[in-house]
KOLTI-576331 format. One line per field, with one value per atom (N, C-alpha, C, O, CB): residue number from 1; atom name; x, y, z. Coordinates in nm, 3 decimals. Atoms other than C-alpha are relative to their C-alpha. Last residue first. Glycine has a CB too. Example, Ala and Ser with C-alpha at 12.3 -4.5 7.8 and 13.67 -1.06 7.14 Angstrom:
BEGIN
resi = [2:2:2:2:2:1:1:1:1:1]
name = [N:CA:C:O:CB:N:CA:C:O:CB]
xx = [-0.082:1.367:-0.077:-0.026:0.041:0.089:1.230:0.090:0.194:-0.099]
yy = [-0.119:-0.106:0.109:0.220:0.046:-0.119:-0.450:0.120:0.118:0.003]
zz = [-0.006:0.714:0.073:0.090:-0.142:0.000:0.780:0.000:0.066:0.125]
END
This chain:
BEGIN
resi = [99:99:99:99:99:98:98:98:98:98:97:97:97:97:97:96:96:96:96:96:95:95:95:95:95:94:94:94:94:94:93:93:93:93:93:92:92:92:92:92:91:91:91:91:91:90:90:90:90:90:89:89:89:89:89:88:88:88:88:88:87:87:87:87:87:86:86:86:86:86:85:85:85:85:85:84:84:84:84:84:83:83:83:83:83:82:82:82:82:82:81:81:81:81:81:80:80:80:80:80:79:79:79:79:79:78:78:78:78:78:77:77:77:77:77:76:76:76:76:76:75:75:75:75:75:74:74:74:74:74:73:73:73:73:73:72:72:72:72:72:71:71:71:71:71:70:70:70:70:70:69:69:69:69:69:68:68:68:68:68:67:67:67:67:67:66:66:66:66:66:65:65:65:65:65:64:64:64:64:64:63:63:63:63:63:62:62:62:62:62:61:61:61:61:61:60:60:60:60:60:59:59:59:59:59:58:58:58:58:58:57:57:57:57:57:56:56:56:56:56:55:55:55:55:55:54:54:54:54:54:53:53:53:53:53:52:52:52:52:52:51:51:51:51:51:50:50:50:50:50:49:49:49:49:49:48:48:48:48:48:47:47:47:47:47:46:46:46:46:46:45:45:45:45:45:44:44:44:44:44:43:43:43:43:43:42:42:42:42:42:41:41:41:41:41:40:40:40:40:40:39:39:39:39:39:38:38:38:38:38:37:37:37:37:37:36:36:36:36:36:35:35:35:35:35:34:34:34:34:34:33:33:33:33:33:32:32:32:32:32:31:31:31:31:31:30:30:30:30:30:29:29:29:29:29:28:28:28:28:28:27:27:27:27:27:26:26:26:26:26:25:25:25:25:25:24:24:24:24:24:23:23:23:23:23:22:22:22:22:22:21:21:21:21:21:20:20:20:20:20:19:19:19:19:19:18:18:18:18:18:17:17:17:17:17:16:16:16:16:16:15:15:15:15:15:14:14:14:14:14:13:13:13:13:13:12:12:12:12:12:11:11:11:11:11:10:10:10:10:10:9:9:9:9:9:8:8:8:8:8:7:7:7:7:7:6:6:6:6:6:5:5:5:5:5:4:4:4:4:4:3:3:3:3:3:2:2:2:2:2:1:1:1:1:1]
name = [N:CA:C:O:CB:N:CA:C:O:CB:N:CA:C:O:CB:N:CA:C:O:CB:N:CA:C:O:CB:N:CA:C:O:CB:N:CA:C:O:CB:N:CA:C:O:CB:N:CA:C:O:CB:N:CA:C:O:CB:N:CA:C:O:CB:N:CA:C:O:CB:N:CA:C:O:CB:N:CA:C:O:CB:N:CA:C:O:CB:N:CA:C:O:CB:N:CA:C:O:CB:N:CA:C:O:CB:N:CA:C:O:CB:N:CA:C:O:CB:N:CA:C:O:CB:N:CA:C:O:CB:N:CA:C:O:CB:N:CA:C:O:CB:N:CA:C:O:CB:N:CA:C:O:CB:N:CA:C:O:CB:N:CA:C:O:CB:N:CA:C:O:CB:N:CA:C:O:CB:N:CA:C:O:CB:N:CA:C:O:CB:N:CA:C:O:CB:N:CA:C:O:CB:N:CA:C:O:CB:N:CA:C:O:CB:N:CA:C:O:CB:N:CA:C:O:CB:N:CA:C:O:CB:N:CA:C:O:CB:N:CA:C:O:CB:N:CA:C:O:CB:N:CA:C:O:CB:N:CA:C:O:CB:N:CA:C:O:CB:N:CA:C:O:CB:N:CA:C:O:CB:N:CA:C:O:CB:N:CA:C:O:CB:N:CA:C:O:CB:N:CA:C:O:CB:N:CA:C:O:CB:N:CA:C:O:CB:N:CA:C:O:CB:N:CA:C:O:CB:N:CA:C:O:CB:N:CA:C:O:CB:N:CA:C:O:CB:N:CA:C:O:CB:N:CA:C:O:CB:N:CA:C:O:CB:N:CA:C:O:CB:N:CA:C:O:CB:N:CA:C:O:CB:N:CA:C:O:CB:N:CA:C:O:CB:N:CA:C:O:CB:N:CA:C:O:CB:N:CA:C:O:CB:N:CA:C:O:CB:N:CA:C:O:CB:N:CA:C:O:CB:N:CA:C:O:CB:N:CA:C:O:CB:N:CA:C:O:CB:N:CA:C:O:CB:N:CA:C:O:CB:N:CA:C:O:CB:N:CA:C:O:CB:N:CA:C:O:CB:N:CA:C:O:CB:N:CA:C:O:CB:N:CA:C:O:CB:N:CA:C:O:CB:N:CA:C:O:CB:N:CA:C:O:CB:N:CA:C:O:CB:N:CA:C:O:CB:N:CA:C:O:CB:N:CA:C:O:CB:N:CA:C:O:CB:N:CA:C:O:CB:N:CA:C:O:CB:N:CA:C:O:CB:N:CA:C:O:CB:N:CA:C:O:CB:N:CA:C:O:CB:N:CA:C:O:CB:N:CA:C:O:CB]
xx = [0.163:-1.817:-0.077:-0.189:-0.113:0.000:-1.426:-0.175:-0.214:0.014:-0.017:-1.450:-0.029:-0.152:0.143:0.147:-1.654:0.050:-0.029:-0.010:0.123:-1.365:-0.126:-0.195:-0.019:-0.054:-1.080:-0.132:-0.211:0.179:0.022:-1.219:0.017:-0.038:0.105:0.163:-1.282:-0.037:-0.130:-0.090:0.070:-0.918:-0.146:-0.198:0.010:-0.064:-0.756:-0.126:-0.218:0.200:0.085:-1.005:0.024:-0.067:0.026:0.166:-0.849:-0.136:-0.254:-0.041:-0.012:-0.491:-0.155:-0.218:0.114:-0.029:-0.565:-0.016:-0.102:0.131:0.072:-0.689:0.000:-0.085:-0.027:0.083:-0.415:-0.155:-0.239:0.016:-0.071:-0.162:-0.119:-0.150:0.162:-0.036:-0.358:0.065:0.069:0.067:0.174:-0.386:-0.019:-0.122:-0.140:0.037:0.015:-0.181:-0.244:0.042:-0.012:0.019:-0.019:-0.085:0.078:0.075:-0.163:0.000:-0.094:0.065:0.161:-0.010:-0.091:-0.168:-0.080:0.089:0.346:-0.125:-0.163:-0.002:0.155:0.580:-0.105:-0.148:-0.084:-0.013:0.884:-0.174:-0.260:0.173:0.012:0.836:-0.013:-0.067:0.087:-0.068:0.878:-0.055:-0.151:-0.033:0.115:0.745:0.033:0.028:-0.105:0.148:1.026:-0.080:-0.024:0.048:0.065:1.292:-0.075:-0.086:-0.106:0.121:1.598:-0.111:-0.071:0.105:0.024:1.889:-0.187:-0.285:0.042:0.141:2.079:-0.074:-0.025:-0.023:0.062:2.433:-0.193:-0.275:0.035:-0.079:2.525:0.033:0.090:-0.069:-0.060:2.289:0.016:-0.063:-0.059:-0.113:2.184:0.033:0.059:0.125:-0.115:1.918:0.070:0.015:-0.032:-0.084:1.588:0.114:0.162:0.030:-0.161:1.315:0.071:0.029:0.014:-0.104:0.985:0.119:0.161:0.016:0.024:0.720:0.080:0.008:-0.072:-0.006:0.909:-0.076:-0.071:-0.046:0.121:0.779:0.011:-0.082:-0.119:-0.011:1.161:-0.148:-0.160:0.085:-0.083:1.113:0.062:0.101:0.177:0.049:0.879:0.060:0.005:-0.026:0.137:1.012:-0.093:-0.180:-0.089:-0.075:1.367:-0.132:-0.123:0.069:-0.023:1.138:0.076:0.058:0.058:0.152:0.960:0.062:0.057:-0.121:0.061:1.308:-0.076:-0.070:-0.060:-0.082:1.495:-0.059:-0.062:0.128:0.019:1.192:0.075:0.022:0.011:0.148:1.212:-0.043:-0.112:-0.102:-0.036:1.612:-0.179:-0.198:0.070:-0.042:1.560:-0.026:-0.080:0.160:-0.176:1.299:0.054:-0.004:0.057:-0.050:0.952:0.109:0.144:-0.059:-0.099:0.730:0.054:0.000:-0.156:0.042:0.577:0.027:0.018:0.048:0.119:0.617:-0.096:-0.195:0.015:0.075:0.979:-0.165:-0.212:0.067:0.018:1.063:-0.069:-0.144:0.107:0.092:0.930:0.023:-0.085:0.031:0.151:1.121:-0.073:-0.127:-0.071:0.005:1.472:-0.140:-0.205:0.077:0.018:1.434:-0.033:-0.154:0.126:-0.077:1.428:-0.032:-0.097:0.053:-0.043:1.169:0.114:0.137:-0.093:-0.102:1.155:-0.008:-0.003:0.124:-0.127:0.860:0.072:0.029:0.002:-0.125:0.572:0.112:0.175:-0.015:0.050:0.245:0.119:0.160:0.011:0.081:0.308:-0.050:-0.101:-0.103:-0.101:0.584:-0.123:-0.127:0.112:-0.085:0.340:0.075:0.090:0.101:0.105:0.077:0.118:0.125:-0.076:0.011:0.338:-0.088:-0.050:-0.017:-0.134:0.503:-0.061:-0.028:0.118:-0.052:0.175:0.130:0.183:0.001:0.091:0.098:0.016:0.019:-0.090:-0.081:0.455:-0.125:-0.093:-0.002:-0.104:0.339:0.074:0.170:0.080:0.038:0.030:0.136:0.127:-0.090:-0.048:0.152:-0.049:-0.071:0.125:0.075:-0.103:0.057:-0.007:-0.047:0.094:0.069:-0.092:-0.145:-0.066:-0.087:0.381:-0.104:-0.044:0.082:-0.051:0.153:0.042:-0.010:0.128:0.118:-0.072:0.045:-0.012:-0.122:0.090:0.223:-0.067:-0.050:-0.098:-0.100:0.412:-0.027:0.011:0.055:0.034:0.036:0.184:0.189:-0.047:0.068:0.067:-0.052:-0.102:-0.088:-0.044:0.366:-0.100:-0.089:0.052:-0.097:0.321:0.005:0.011:0.110:0.038:0.013:0.072:0.027:-0.043]
yy = [-0.029:2.259:0.091:0.127:-0.152:0.050:2.262:0.098:0.199:-0.202:-0.189:2.299:0.007:0.009:0.097:-0.066:1.933:0.162:0.254:-0.054:0.022:1.827:0.070:0.133:-0.099:-0.142:1.929:-0.014:0.077:-0.012:-0.118:1.746:0.093:0.202:0.025:-0.061:1.432:0.206:0.287:-0.159:0.008:1.432:0.042:0.151:-0.148:-0.140:1.513:0.023:0.105:-0.032:-0.094:1.191:0.143:0.221:-0.020:-0.017:1.002:0.060:0.067:-0.128:-0.047:1.073:-0.011:0.094:-0.055:-0.135:0.965:0.082:0.170:0.011:-0.033:0.651:0.178:0.265:-0.093:-0.016:0.571:0.023:0.022:-0.129:-0.093:0.650:0.024:0.133:-0.067:-0.082:0.415:0.127:0.220:-0.064:-0.030:0.170:0.104:0.148:-0.157:-0.090:0.199:0.036:0.126:-0.103:-0.132:0.098:0.050:0.152:0.040:-0.065:-0.230:0.147:0.221:-0.045:0.017:-0.339:0.078:0.166:-0.207:0.092:-0.288:0.017:0.127:-0.034:-0.053:-0.012:-0.113:-0.133:0.162:0.083:-0.208:0.032:-0.036:0.032:0.097:0.046:-0.147:-0.242:0.014:0.126:0.307:-0.134:-0.191:-0.023:0.072:0.628:-0.138:-0.223:-0.021:0.082:0.791:-0.080:-0.123:-0.135:0.096:1.049:-0.076:-0.050:0.072:0.014:1.212:-0.125:-0.235:-0.121:0.119:1.397:-0.041:0.032:-0.002:0.058:1.613:-0.096:-0.208:-0.038:-0.105:1.777:-0.044:0.010:0.259:-0.137:1.471:0.063:0.021:0.099:-0.056:1.238:0.104:0.199:-0.010:-0.109:1.075:0.002:-0.111:-0.016:0.036:0.826:0.144:0.235:-0.106:-0.107:0.799:-0.005:-0.112:0.080:0.031:0.615:0.122:0.227:-0.112:-0.045:0.723:-0.060:-0.088:0.130:-0.020:0.642:0.029:0.052:0.087:0.107:0.476:0.032:-0.042:-0.153:0.051:0.726:-0.138:-0.218:0.124:0.093:0.792:-0.042:-0.095:0.084:0.116:0.891:-0.121:-0.237:0.108:0.059:1.099:-0.107:-0.218:0.052:0.004:1.324:-0.114:-0.161:0.162:0.076:1.369:-0.108:-0.225:0.134:0.092:1.473:-0.092:-0.214:0.031:0.100:1.724:-0.130:-0.211:0.019:0.028:1.842:-0.069:-0.187:0.103:0.092:1.862:-0.058:-0.181:0.037:0.125:2.022:-0.083:-0.193:-0.013:0.065:2.297:-0.103:-0.174:0.065:-0.002:2.350:-0.059:-0.125:0.196:0.165:2.349:-0.074:-0.183:-0.019:-0.013:2.627:-0.119:-0.212:0.094:-0.003:2.579:-0.035:-0.107:-0.082:-0.166:2.681:-0.033:0.001:0.218:-0.091:2.347:0.109:0.130:-0.051:0.046:2.251:0.072:0.143:-0.163:-0.095:2.391:-0.027:0.084:-0.034:-0.078:2.235:0.112:0.206:0.018:0.021:1.892:0.128:0.171:-0.115:-0.033:1.963:0.020:0.130:-0.104:-0.083:2.028:0.022:0.117:-0.045:-0.164:1.768:0.099:0.118:0.065:-0.102:1.557:0.100:0.204:0.068:-0.143:1.296:0.086:0.072:0.071:-0.123:0.969:0.116:0.171:-0.004:-0.038:0.748:0.106:0.167:0.050:0.104:0.593:-0.023:-0.128:-0.045:0.059:0.837:-0.085:-0.119:0.140:0.108:0.874:-0.075:-0.182:0.043:0.137:1.063:-0.116:-0.205:-0.057:0.039:1.385:-0.108:-0.153:0.101:-0.037:1.325:-0.022:-0.106:0.188:0.089:1.264:-0.015:-0.099:-0.046:0.099:1.549:-0.105:-0.143:-0.024:-0.047:1.750:-0.046:0.064:0.189:0.017:1.548:0.026:-0.058:0.079:0.191:1.630:-0.055:-0.085:-0.133:-0.026:2.038:-0.141:-0.165:0.129:-0.033:1.972:0.015:-0.018:0.143:-0.106:1.823:0.016:-0.096:0.014:-0.079:1.553:0.123:0.214:-0.026:0.030:1.260:0.170:0.234:-0.173:-0.053:1.233:0.055:0.125:-0.146:-0.156:1.220:0.032:0.120:0.023:-0.130:0.940:0.136:0.242:-0.037:-0.015:0.750:0.119:0.227:-0.105:-0.040:0.724:0.070:0.187:-0.085:-0.162:0.643:0.072:0.190:0.006:-0.077:0.334:0.176:0.269:-0.084:-0.084:0.269:0.068:0.168:-0.089:-0.090:0.197:0.094:0.215:-0.088:-0.127:-0.031:0.171:0.277:-0.032]
zz = [0.090:-2.267:0.082:0.046:-0.022:0.118:-2.209:-0.049:-0.107:0.008:-0.018:-1.849:-0.106:-0.108:0.035:-0.095:-1.842:-0.028:-0.048:0.228:0.050:-2.092:0.017:-0.063:0.028:0.096:-1.892:-0.084:-0.061:-0.114:-0.077:-1.613:-0.121:-0.140:0.132:-0.011:-1.820:0.090:0.096:0.140:0.126:-1.921:0.031:0.006:-0.065:0.068:-1.568:-0.130:-0.130:-0.081:-0.085:-1.473:-0.033:-0.060:0.149:0.034:-1.751:0.081:0.047:-0.020:0.091:-1.639:-0.059:-0.076:-0.061:-0.009:-1.299:-0.131:-0.130:0.048:-0.020:-1.386:0.035:0.014:0.068:0.117:-1.600:0.042:-0.049:-0.092:0.078:-1.327:-0.126:-0.175:-0.052:-0.085:-1.070:-0.043:0.038:0.076:0.055:-1.351:0.111:0.060:0.012:0.124:-1.398:0.016:-0.040:-0.166:0.017:-0.999:-0.085:-0.068:0.019:-0.129:-1.046:0.006:-0.022:0.135:0.109:-1.403:0.105:0.068:-0.038:-0.012:-1.211:-0.035:0.005:0.101:-0.087:-1.300:-0.019:-0.132:-0.075:-0.087:-1.486:0.114:0.169:0.069:0.040:-1.813:0.095:0.036:-0.077:-0.042:-1.612:-0.092:-0.040:0.166:-0.062:-1.841:0.063:-0.026:-0.106:0.079:-1.995:0.109:0.211:-0.134:-0.082:-1.867:-0.133:-0.253:0.133:0.144:-2.110:0.124:0.161:-0.228:-0.033:-1.893:-0.054:-0.064:0.172:-0.018:-2.079:0.079:0.062:-0.085:-0.153:-2.025:-0.009:0.064:-0.041:-0.009:-2.265:0.124:0.225:-0.066:0.134:-2.289:0.007:0.008:-0.111:0.022:-1.927:-0.125:-0.165:0.074:0.060:-1.886:-0.047:-0.109:-0.121:0.077:-1.658:-0.066:-0.031:0.065:0.041:-1.555:-0.050:-0.098:-0.123:0.080:-1.440:0.028:0.139:0.007:0.161:-1.233:-0.107:-0.203:-0.019:0.160:-0.974:-0.097:-0.196:0.009:-0.013:-0.649:-0.111:-0.131:-0.034:-0.129:-0.633:0.053:0.163:0.128:0.052:-1.053:0.187:0.199:-0.113:0.063:-0.968:-0.018:-0.015:-0.079:-0.089:-0.703:-0.068:0.005:-0.003:-0.118:-0.857:0.068:0.106:0.136:0.041:-1.179:0.119:0.124:-0.117:0.004:-0.958:-0.004:0.089:-0.151:-0.151:-0.808:-0.042:-0.007:0.095:-0.020:-1.194:0.105:0.097:0.015:0.045:-1.319:0.055:0.071:-0.118:-0.045:-1.062:-0.040:0.033:-0.026:-0.130:-1.143:0.127:0.229:0.014:-0.018:-1.477:0.134:0.153:-0.017:-0.017:-1.468:0.028:0.083:0.120:-0.143:-1.533:-0.043:-0.136:0.117:-0.008:-1.839:0.188:0.294:-0.025:-0.183:-1.840:0.056:0.178:0.115:0.009:-2.234:0.133:0.148:-0.003:0.110:-2.231:-0.004:-0.032:-0.164:-0.066:-1.926:-0.082:-0.055:0.063:-0.123:-2.033:0.033:0.073:0.120:0.039:-2.367:0.109:0.108:-0.079:0.099:-2.181:-0.039:0.003:-0.103:-0.099:-1.964:-0.065:-0.076:0.072:-0.095:-2.254:0.104:0.098:-0.065:0.040:-2.340:0.044:0.164:0.028:-0.069:-2.429:-0.024:-0.133:-0.024:0.011:-2.549:0.110:0.208:-0.129:0.060:-2.401:-0.052:-0.042:-0.058:0.192:-2.466:0.024:-0.087:-0.189:0.039:-2.055:-0.163:-0.196:0.062:0.029:-2.058:-0.038:-0.123:0.169:0.147:-2.139:0.000:-0.113:-0.047:0.054:-1.829:-0.192:-0.282:0.084:0.020:-1.641:-0.117:-0.198:0.097:0.031:-1.661:-0.019:-0.131:0.110:0.173:-1.660:0.021:0.035:-0.060:0.077:-1.302:-0.179:-0.268:0.065:0.006:-1.162:-0.106:-0.221:0.219:0.075:-1.241:0.010:-0.064:0.050:0.141:-1.106:-0.087:-0.205:-0.004:0.009:-0.752:-0.119:-0.164:0.024:-0.030:-0.655:-0.011:0.042:0.103:0.071:-0.860:0.049:-0.042:0.042:0.164:-0.674:-0.091:-0.172:-0.105:-0.038:-0.349:-0.127:-0.195:0.119:-0.011:-0.532:0.050:0.021:0.107:0.119:-0.656:0.003:-0.054:-0.013:0.094:-0.347:-0.095:-0.101:-0.047:-0.054:-0.153:-0.052:-0.015:0.246:0.059:-0.399:0.037:-0.026:-0.006:0.143:-0.321:-0.061:-0.132:-0.114:0.045:0.060:-0.157:-0.178:0.009:-0.022:0.014:0.006:-0.039:0.098]
END
């Protein structure tokens, strides 16, 4: 149950939730891209990504001076389902707000 709480805590912060949303496409994303998309500084983005990594949601790979992140392929299905539910809820809220 502790992993579930870690994941929910990580997703509770709006910038981290937005980063996971981008990373949930399964592709690898450079931290520079995440910074640009989310309007965050490098230090702020690094702190958020460290929290997501600690929660087990993402993995990283160093590429010269940048770090590339992607969805953790080893994330257990029941934990990935928590993130999928959060993404679905976010999409539903956006649809309601747009209507």
